[in-house]
Residue, then its C-alpha position, 0 to 999 in steps of 0.5 A: m762389341n762382340l767379335r763379328t764378321l760380314t757375310a753375304n751370298r755370292l750372286g753367281d752361285g748363291a754360296v755363303v761367303y765371308l768378307t776377307g781382310d783384303g776386300d775379297w770373299s771366301r767360303s771359309i769363315n776362318d778367312g773372314r775379316l775380324i770386326t771388333s768395333t763399330e767403326e770396323g763394322d761400318d767400314a766392312l759394310r761400305v766395302a760390301r755395298r760396293c760389291l753389292e753394286a758390282h753384283a758380286v754378292v747379295e744381302p751382306y750383313l754382320i754376324d756375331i762369331i765365336a773364335d777359339t782354338g784357331s777356328r771360328r764359328p757363327a754364334g747363332t744357330r741360323e748362321l751356323i746352319r748357313s755356314r754348313g751349306p744346305s740342310i737337306a740331302a740333295g736328290v733325296p725325295a722329301e718322303q725319304r728324308 
């Protein structure tokens, strides 16, 4: 199995968050729980479902990550974009982008 972590969006503000090892949520992928087996992935999804039912997060799912030189990054382009925040300049009219 690839190295994975669990991501979602925080319901209060829409921020991209990652499930930590203690069941909390962090905006930093480096704090995200490392998942190396199907069993660990299933357990993380169970924790995320409880958070979903408590209206803390929406759309939790597992993503592949790459961990090297002490930092982590999403393996896929979509998740890389999500991890960096909005891809448009706030307050800049579309015709000026």
